[in-house]
C-alpha positions in Angstrom: -8.6 9.5 14.8 -10.1 7.2 12.2 -13.5 7.8 10.7 -16.3 6.2 12.6 -17.7 2.9 10.9 -21.6 2.6 10.6 -24.2 -0.1 9.8 -25.2 -3.1 12.0 -22.1 -5.2 12.2 -23.9 -8.2 13.7 -26.0 -8.4 10.4 -23.5 -8.2 7.9 -20.0 -9.6 7.4 -18.9 -6.2 5.8 -19.2 -3.0 7.9 -19.0 0.2 5.7 -17.5 3.4 6.8 -18.2 6.8 6.0 -16.4 7.8 2.9 -13.2 9.3 3.6 -11.5 9.3 0.1 -12.2 12.2 -1.9 -10.6 13.4 -5.3 -7.3 15.1 -4.9 -7.8 18.2 -7.2 -4.4 20.3 -7.3 -3.5 23.5 -9.7 -4.8 26.3 -11.5 -8.4 25.5 -12.9 -7.5 27.3 -16.0 -4.4 25.5 -16.5 -3.7 24.3 -20.0 -3.1 20.6 -19.0 -5.0 18.6 -16.9 -3.5 15.1 -16.0 -6.2 12.4 -14.5 -5.2 9.5 -12.5 -6.8 7.1 -10.5 -6.0 4.2 -7.9 -4.1 3.6 -4.7 -5.1 5.0 -1.8 -1.7 3.9 -0.1 0.4 6.6 -1.2 -2.3 9.5 -1.2 -0.5 11.7 1.1 2.6 11.6 -0.6 1.1 12.0 -4.3 -1.1 15.1 -2.7 2.1 16.5 -1.3 3.8 15.9 -5.0 1.0 17.3 -6.9 0.8 20.4 -4.6 4.6 20.9 -4.8 4.9 20.2 -8.7 2.4 22.9 -9.8 4.5 25.4 -8.0 7.4 24.1 -10.2 5.2 24.1 -13.6 1.9 26.1 -13.1 0.5 24.9 -16.6 -0.2 21.6 -15.2 -3.5 20.6 -12.8 -3.8 17.2 -11.4 -6.9 15.2 -10.7 -6.2 12.1 -8.6 -9.2 9.6 -7.5 -7.9 7.4 -4.8 -10.3 4.6 -5.3 -8.3 1.5 -4.9 -5.5 -0.2 -6.8 -8.0 -2.7 -8.2 -9.8 0.1 -9.8 -7.0 2.0 -10.8 -5.8 -0.8 -12.8 -8.9 -1.2 -14.4 -9.3 2.5 -15.2 -5.7 2.4 -16.7 -6.7 -0.8 -18.8 -9.7 0.9 -20.2 -7.8 4.2 -21.0 -10.3 6.3 -18.9 -7.1 8.0 -17.0 -3.9 9.2 -17.8 -2.1 7.1 -15.2 -3.0 4.3 -12.8 -2.1 4.0 -9.1 -1.3 0.5 -7.6 0.6 -1.2 -4.5 -0.1 -4.4 -6.2 1.9 -5.0 -9.5 -0.4 -5.9 -12.6 -0.3 -9.8 -13.3 0.7 -10.9 -16.8 -3.1 -11.3 -17.6 -3.9 -7.9 -16.5 -1.0 -6.1 -18.7 -2.5 -8.3 -21.6 -6.2 -6.6 -21.0 -4.5 -3.2 -21.4 -6.2 -1.5 -24.3 -3.5 1.2 -24.9 -0.7 -1.5 -25.4 2.3 -1.9 -23.4 2.2 -0.4 -19.6 5.1 0.6 -17.5 5.2 0.2 -13.7 7.1 3.2 -12.2 7.7 2.5 -8.8 7.5 5.8 -6.5 8.1 5.0 -3.0 8.1 2.3 -0.6 5.5 2.0 2.4 4.8 -0.4 5.2 1.6 -2.0 6.3 1.0 -2.0 10.0 -0.9 -4.8 12.1 -2.9 -2.9 14.3 -4.6 -4.1 17.4 -6.9 -3.2 20.4 -6.1 -5.0 23.5 -6.9 -3.2 26.9 -3.7 -2.9 28.9 -1.2 -3.6 26.1 -0.4 -0.1 24.5 2.7 -1.3 22.7 5.2 -3.8 22.2 3.0 -7.1 21.1 5.3 -9.4 19.0 3.7 -11.6 16.3 5.9 -14.0 13.9 4.3 -14.8 10.5 3.0 -18.0 11.1 1.0 -16.8 14.2 -0.5 -13.8 12.2 -1.4 -16.0 9.4 -3.1 -18.4 12.0 -5.1 -15.4 13.5 -6.1 -14.5 10.0 -7.1 -17.8 9.0 -9.3 -18.2 12.2 -7.6 -21.0 13.8 -6.2 -19.0 16.5 -9.2 -17.2 18.2 -8.1 -16.0 21.6 -5.4 -13.7 22.7 -4.5 -16.0 25.6 -3.5 -18.7 22.6 -0.2 -20.3 23.6 1.6 -19.2 20.1 0.8 -15.6 21.5 1.8 -15.8 24.9 4.9 -17.7 23.9 6.1 -14.7 21.9 4.9 -12.3 24.7 5.6 -13.6 28.4 6.3 -10.1 29.8 2.7 -9.1 29.0 0.8 -12.7 29.1 -1.5 -11.4 32.3 -3.0 -9.0 29.7 -3.7 -11.3 26.8 -7.2 -12.5 27.0 -10.3 -12.2 25.3 -11.5 -13.4 22.0 -9.7 -12.1 18.6 -11.7 -10.0 16.5 -10.5 -9.8 13.0 -11.1 -7.0 10.7 -10.0 -6.8 6.9 -10.4 -4.8 3.9 -13.8 -5.5 2.1 -12.7 -3.4 -1.1 -9.7 -4.1 -3.6 -6.8 -2.9 -2.1 -2.9 -2.7 -2.6 -2.6 -2.8 1.3 -4.2 -6.2 1.3 -2.1 -7.4 -1.6 1.0 -6.6 0.6 -0.3 -8.1 3.6 -1.6 -11.2 1.6 1.7 -11.6 -0.3 3.5 -11.6 3.3 1.2 -14.2 4.9 1.6 -16.3 1.4 5.5 -16.1 1.9 5.5 -17.2 5.7 2.8 -19.6 5.7 2.1 -22.6 3.3 -1.3 -22.9 4.8 -2.1 -19.4 4.0 -0.5 -19.6 0.3 -2.7 -22.7 -0.5 -5.9 -22.0 1.0 -6.0 -18.1 0.6 -3.0 -16.7 -1.5 -2.5 -13.1 -2.3 -4.2 -10.5 -4.2 -5.9 -7.0 -3.8 -8.8 -9.1 -3.0 -9.0 -12.5 -1.5 -11.7 -14.8 0.2 -11.1 -14.2 3.7 -11.6 -17.1 6.0 -12.7 -15.1 9.0 -13.5 -11.7 10.2 -15.5 -8.4 9.3 -14.6 -6.3 6.4 -14.4 -2.6 6.2 -13.6 -0.3 3.5 -10.4 1.5 3.4 -7.9 2.4 6.1 -10.4 4.3 7.9 -12.8 1.6 7.9 -10.4 -0.7 9.1 -9.0 1.4 11.7 -12.5 2.4 13.0 -13.6 -1.0 13.6 -10.8 -1.9 15.2 -10.7 0.7 17.8 -14.4 0.2 18.5 -13.9 -3.6 19.2 -11.9 -4.7 22.0 -9.9 -7.5 21.0 -9.9 -6.1 17.4 -6.6 -6.6 15.2 -6.2 -5.6 11.4 -4.0 -3.9 8.9 -3.4 -0.3 7.7 -0.8 1.4 5.9 2.0 2.6 8.0 1.4 6.6 7.4 -2.4 5.9 8.4 -1.4 4.4 11.6 1.3 7.1 12.7 -0.9 9.8 11.6 -3.8 8.4 13.7 -1.7 7.2 16.8 -2.8 3.7 16.2 -1.4 0.8 18.4 0.7 -1.7 16.3 2.9 -5.0 16.8 6.1 -5.9 15.9 6.5 -8.5 13.4 9.0 -11.1 12.8 11.2 -10.5 9.8 13.3 -12.8 7.4 16.3 -12.4 9.9 14.4 -13.8 12.8 14.0 -10.2 14.4 10.8 -8.7 16.0 10.7 -5.2 14.1 8.4 -2.4 14.6 7.1 -0.8 11.4 9.0 2.5 11.0 10.3 4.4 8.0 14.1 3.5 8.6 13.0 -0.4 8.7 11.0 0.1 5.5 13.9 1.7 3.8 16.1 -1.2 5.0 13.2 -3.8 3.3 13.6 -1.6 -0.3 17.2 -1.6 0.0 17.3 -5.6 0.7 16.2 -6.5 -3.1 19.0 -8.1 -4.5 17.3 -8.9 -8.1 15.2 -6.3 -9.9 13.4 -7.6 -12.9 13.2 -5.7 -16.1 9.5 -4.6 -15.7 10.2 -3.5 -12.1 7.5 -5.8 -10.7 8.8 -7.0 -7.6 8.0 -7.9 -3.9 9.9 -6.9 -0.8 8.1 -8.6 1.9 10.1 -10.8 4.6 13.4 -9.4 3.6 16.0 -10.9 5.5 18.2 -7.8 5.8 18.7 -7.1 9.4 16.5 -4.5 10.8 14.3 -4.5 7.9 10.2 -4.7 8.5 8.7 -7.4 6.6 5.2 -6.2 5.6 6.3 -3.6 3.0 5.9 -2.9 -0.7 6.5 -0.6 -3.6 3.8 1.5 -4.9 3.5 2.3 -8.6 2.1 4.7 -11.1 1.1 2.8 -14.3 1.8 4.7 -17.4 1.5 3.8 -21.4 4.8 3.3 -23.0 3.2 4.9 -26.1 1.4 8.0 -25.2 -1.5 8.6 -27.2 -1.8 12.6 -26.5 1.9 14.0 -26.9 1.0 17.0 -24.9 -0.1 15.2 -21.8 2.5 12.6 -22.3 5.4 15.2 -22.2 3.8 16.8 -19.0 3.3 13.5 -17.3 6.8 12.4 -18.2 8.6 15.6 -16.8 6.3 15.4 -13.4 7.4 11.6 -13.2 11.0 12.7 -13.5 10.6 15.4 -11.0 9.0 12.9 -8.6 11.6 10.2 -8.8 14.3 13.0 -8.1 13.1 16.3 -6.4 9.7 14.5 -4.9 11.9 11.6 -3.2 13.1 14.0 -0.7 9.3 14.8 0.5 8.7 11.2 1.1 10.1 10.8 4.7 8.0 13.5 6.1 4.9 11.4 5.5 6.6 8.2 6.6 7.0 6.5 3.0 10.7 5.2 2.1 12.4 7.1 -0.8 13.3 4.8 -3.8 16.9 3.1 -3.3 19.5 4.7 -5.7 19.6 1.6 -8.0 15.7 1.7 -8.4 15.8 5.4 -9.4 18.3 4.4 -11.9 16.1 1.9 -13.4 13.0 3.8 -13.3 14.9 6.7 -15.1 15.3 4.2 -17.9 11.5 3.6 -18.2 10.7 7.3 -18.0 13.2 7.9 -20.9 11.3 5.3 -22.9 8.3 6.8 -23.0 7.0 7.8 -26.5 5.1 10.7 -27.7 4.0 10.7 -31.4 7.5 9.1 -32.3 9.8 10.9 -30.0 10.7 10.7 -26.6 8.2 12.2 -24.0 11.1 13.3 -21.7 13.8 15.4 -23.2 
């Protein structure tokens, strides 16, 4: 299960769990090439699998990935203290301008979903929530589970909908938060105006907890709790999650297939590959979903590392994608693979292409 949280939550708005994210170190310590990365925790399970598999393909490479959150990953790559960053939130124009090594590329790797988890005695599954209701819960406007807006969508379990709602959100900068608040901003004008989207936002209500494990632990400990975590984490820890209404008007459970449909529902992809896939109107798609990215400088200052990194990226978006489904991530759609190939081919190592 989830790691327990610690601290007196009655005294502080932030409950800090025991640390759960440790560095991912993979490969032979004597390997000639050490590639360092840092950032998003959302894709850690698939990245760990990729690194472990890839070093059997190329034993000369070793990977060190620090799962410190999307916001910190962006800062590290901006400052050139890592070879690549990891983020679930596409960088803003201002953040890109602050990159010390020149032009940064967004390399999408997989798509994932964010599950809305809850702790309602007597309701083990099947709770349905539309976007407006979800936004009003996290805005602090809906404070009880027997609110008419919730009961109206869940008539079959109305008798079990009772008690106060206890909101739990991330306290750390998080790409999971960015995807969740991107969705709420899309479906609720009140949320968009008063809170907005980002890796960190000023939450109107609730308790903060660090990481997926912190949010899950606090929700599990609190009757009436509700929060959000990435789908792979929710499934691996057998958490209870809601069905959420998509852009086509359907209540959809977060599943791998529903996440894939959200990724495939993209009709227009910008040149820089920064895009949102929340609230897709594709039938069967789950609405709280997003791509996760590796951030890589177009011009690699270390040509040998640049070549090694480019080879890994090419492998990841081809062979690596076959490993995604086993860990509840959606592989890139074929069209996105083609667009990503073009970015990898454009990486420059001392005047020649990094990937040959």
